N, C-alpha and C positions, 0 to 999 in steps of 0.2 A: 830504672826499673818501674811501670807502673802496676800498682796491683790491680789482678784482677779479679778479686773479691777472695781469693784462698788463700791462705799463709803458706809461702812453702818455706824451707828448712830454714833459711836465709831470713827470712823474715821476721819481725818484731814488732806487732804494731803498740800505738802509747796507750789504746785502749779497747775493748774488745766487746762491745755490749751483747755480740749472739753467741757470745758463751753462757753469760749469766741465762739469757734469754731461752737456751736449747733448756736450762735446767726448770723454767717456770714457767713455762710456755701454757702448760697445761690449766694452770693456777691460773694464769692473768687471763687468759682466753675466759675460761669459766666467772672472772670477777667484772670483766667487760661485760660480759653477755649476762649477768643480774643485773648492772645501770639500764644496760639497753633494755631489758625486757619491762623494768621499772617505768620508766622513760619519764625519770625524774633526773638530768643530768647536772643541776650547777646547785650545789650546797645540799641541801637536803638532808637524808639518815645515811649516807655513803660518809660525808666530809663531817657530819658529827661525832659519827664513830671511829674515822680516822685522827678527829682532833683529839677527843679521849685517849687515844691508844698513844699517839702520838705526846702528850702531856707526861703518860708515864716513862713515856721513854725518855725523856728530858727530865724528869723528876721536879715539875711543876703540875699547878692546879689546873693550869689555863693552859689550851693550844689555840690560834684561831688561822685556819687557814687561807691563803690567798691565792694567786694567780703565778708570783714569781718571787725570787728572792729579792729583786730591785722592790718591788711592792711592799715585800716585808718591810724592809728597811724603812722604808717612808711611812709606815703604819705602825712600827716600833717608835720609830723619833715624834711622831705627831702626838699619839696617844700619852707619851711621855710627856707634853706639851712643849716639846720646840717646836720654834717658830720664829716668829721676823722678831729682829734683835738678836737674838740670840747667836752663840758661838757654840760649835762642839770640835775639840779637839778631836784625831784623828789621822790615821795612818796615811802615810803618801804613797805607800807600796802594797798596794790592794787592786783589785780590779774596782773601774770604774762602778759602777754603784755604790761603792761607800762613800764615795762623797757628791755624787751629784742625785743622794737621797736626801743628802742635808740640804741642799740649794732649793729640792723639792718640797724642804719640808718648811721653806722660806728664812733659814738659819743661814748662816756662814760657817765653810769648814775652816779650820787652822791645821794644818798639817805638824806633826813633830817630826825627829827622826826614830829609825827601829835599833833593834840592836841587830849587830853585825852577827852574833852566833844563834841568834832564832830567826832572825828578821820579822820579827813581832816591835808592835809599836813597843817604845821603849819607857817604861813610867820616870825616869831621868828625866827625857827629853821634855815630859810633859808635863813632869813639875818645873822647869825651865823656864817652859810656857806661862802657868800659872804663877808663879815667880815674877814676870817680865808684866804681870797683870794688864792680860789681854781681858777687851769686856767684854760683858754680857754672859760669860762662858756660863753653860747649863749645864752640857755633858760632856764628857769623855769616851769616844768610841772604836773599842780597843775589834781588832778582827784576829780571829782566831787559825792563821792563815798557815795553809795545806792542811791543816787536820791536828795544830795542836795548840793548845788553849793561852791565849798571853799570859803574861805572867800577873795573873788576878790579886796576890797579896799587896802586890806593888799600886794597882788601881785601886783597888778597897780602901786602902791609905790614904790614897790622893780623893777620894771620895769622900772618906771622911773629915781629913783637914779643911777641906777647898768646899764641903756642900754642894757636891757634885751628883749627877747619876751616870750610870754606869746601862750604856745600852750596848750589846754584843751583835758583832755583826759575824758571827755563828754559820755562814753559808757554807762555808768548807769542811764542819767539825759535828757532823751528829753522830754523837756517840763519844767522842774526845772527854775527859774530865780533868779537874784540876783539884788535888786532892783530895779525892774522890767525889767532889761533885760536879752533876753532870754538865757538858756545854747548854746553855740554853737557860739554865737555872743560877745562873751567876752574876745576873744583871737585875735593873727593873722590869726590861724586857729583852728579848734575844729574837733577829732574826736569821731565818734559814730557807738554803736555795734546795731545789728539787731538781735543777736541770737535768738532762740526762749524764754529765758527764761526772755526777757526784756519785758519794759511795752509797746515798741511798736515793736510789733517781726513779722521779717520774717517767712517761713517755712525752713528754713536753715540757713548757714551761710549768711550774710550780712551789710555791712556798710554803711559810706557814712562820708564825710568831707565837713564841714561849711569852709567862707571868705569871704569879703568883699572886698577882690584883686583879679581883674577878671585874672590876671598875672599867679597869684600862682595857683586858679583855671586851667584856662589853663594849666600849667605846671602839673599840676594834673591829669590832664585827658589823658595826653602825658605817665607822668610815669604808670598808671594802664594801659597800652596799650603798652609792651616793648619798651616806651620809644620813641613813635613814633607817627604824626600826621596822615602820611601817610601810608596806607599798604605797610610793602616790605621798609620803609624808617624809619630809627631812630638816631635819634638825638642826643639819650644818650640810658645808658642803664636804663628802666626801670623794670618793672615786668608786670607778669597777674594776675591782680588784679580789673577785670572788673565785672560789678554787672551783672547780669542775669537779663534778663525781667521780668521773672517770679514771679523773686524774688518783683521786682519794684509794679509788678501789685498786690501782695498781699498785698504790704507796704501801695498804695494806695488806694486798698478797707478800711483798716486799722485806715490811718492818721486822717478824719475827726472825730473818735470816741474818740482820743487820750485825749483830752481835759476832757471828761466824764470822763473814765478810771483813768486818775489821781486824777481829784476830787474824786473819788469813793477809790482810795487808800487811798486820805490822811481822810477823814473821815473813813478807818478803823484802820489808825495807831491814832488817837483822840479817836477811841475808844478801841483798846489796851491799850491807857495812862490811862480812865475811870477806865478798869477793872482791871489793872492790879493795880491800889493805892487802889480802893475799897475793895481790894484781900490785903491789907496792904503788898504787895510785895516791893513795892518802899516807904516806910514811912521812915522819917527818927528822931530822934530823940536821947535826950542823952542816953536811955536806952538802943537802938537798934539799929543793922547795918544790911538795906537793905538788903533782898538776891539779889537784881537786880538794876541796876540804867541804866535808860532813858539816852540815847542820848539826848543831845543839838540842837535844828534847832536855828540855827543864824536870829536876828535880819531882817536881808535885806535878807534872802532866802525863796523861796516858796519853799518847800520840796515834791517831787515827789513820793518815798517811793518805789523805786525800788526795794530795801530787806527794811524790819521790824527788825530793828537789836539793843539786850541790851547786856547788861553787865551785867553776874550773876555769883553768887557764884558755885562754882563744878560745873562747865560747862560740863564735861563730862560725869560724871552722872546724871545728869539732862534731859541729851541727851538722854541718852541708857534708863530712865525712861517714856522719851516722844514717844521714837518708839517704845517700849513695849507694847505703849497704840494706836500704829498708828495712831501716831501726829507726823505730817514732821517737819526738823529741818536744818538748812543746818548752816556753820560754813564758812566765808568771815572773813577773813584766817585764816588757823592755823599754818602758819611760815611766820613770816615777811621776804620781800624779800631779805634785804642785808642778812639772813641768809640761803638763798638755798644755795645748794651742788654748783651749775652750776657757783653763783655768788662770790665763794671762792675767786679768784685771785683778786677781789676788796678788799680784804684784813680786812675786817669789822669783830666784834669778838663779841659775845653776852654780854648785856649791851652797846654798841653803840650807841642806840636807845630805852632807856628804855622804853616809852609810847609803840611804836608801838611792841614791846614784851610783855608788858603786856597784852596790848587788845587783843595780837594773843591767848592767854590764857583762855579769860573768854567771848571772845563774842559768841550771839547765834541768827539767824537768825530765828525768825517766820513764818508761814505761812501770806505771803498775795499777795490776787491780786485781781481784782477789783469785780470778783465775790464770792469770801470769805463773807459768811455769819454770821449775827451776833452771832448765836446759837453755831458755828465752833468756833467763837473768843472763847467763853463764856467755852466750854470745852479746848482749850488750856489754859486761863488761869487757872481755875478749875485743871488741871492737876498740874502746875507748883507748884499753893498751895500746893496738895497735895503732892508733892515731897519735899517740905520744912516746912510743918507743922511738 
């Protein structure tokens, strides 16, 4: 059944941005009008105000707005001094930009395997790579996947032992914490995305980088503006990846609501756990193998559930079954990065990173957003139970 733009009783969208917009429409339009009246569309006072407010959200001294999360990753790496001849160890189970940004900085990505319980980069796997004496390792870039911080205790230990920089890919984790510390304040630099599907979202592409080092922030502000502090004078080769003022204005309207939205996502994740368990979909025992496995939240992590992802049996058939019933779902991610065609020259083969490869075969994201209703969640779980019955 094709969507007509209106949700019927049977439909459950993967994400419905219109519900959030309806609650903020007046504020958002007023903010956009303010920018239009100012005629200052690139950087300027609106972006500077956003940067100050977002730094406070992340408990850092500095935030630098940019044009996307992808550009944010490049800025974070470049400002930290990662470049030609360097190696960055990162996860193969992430969005493409995690690895492509390393290449854009001139460095080489090396993939380590993931923790099968969280799907985040596994410090033990990274340690094995480091002890194998990979040449030129300058940084480790963990991804706070789906909104849960990676095991930063493990990565901090490795950074101290091997004299490495930690650069956070926090694109999915605005508001997440690790032992009370905010995502974005856990490494030398951290990159965020405000793509429209994110829990803090712009009305287009937008991103930011956070740091506690004013010199790194100053360099990123230069790099995002063609490598110059003064118009037509260029200290180095930079890029055009500035944040526009309309996106900054929209984000400033949304930021005061972020904690409330994250708490709502957290509660919807808890509801899924209860409903899936009550339906017998996650049961364990000698006589049965559950068709679904829930991911683990680590004790030190506050998970903001940018996505609610489960591991399921017969994933592709289940997804087709849900689609027939107008229930949204997604696969994050169907192909591990080390097996992507464009990275073939790195020399990886199937079987090299088995946990990431297994995850690519069985992960499924279920609908989750702050305005999702409990009866919609019940419909999702009932449909899954019907499929496995």
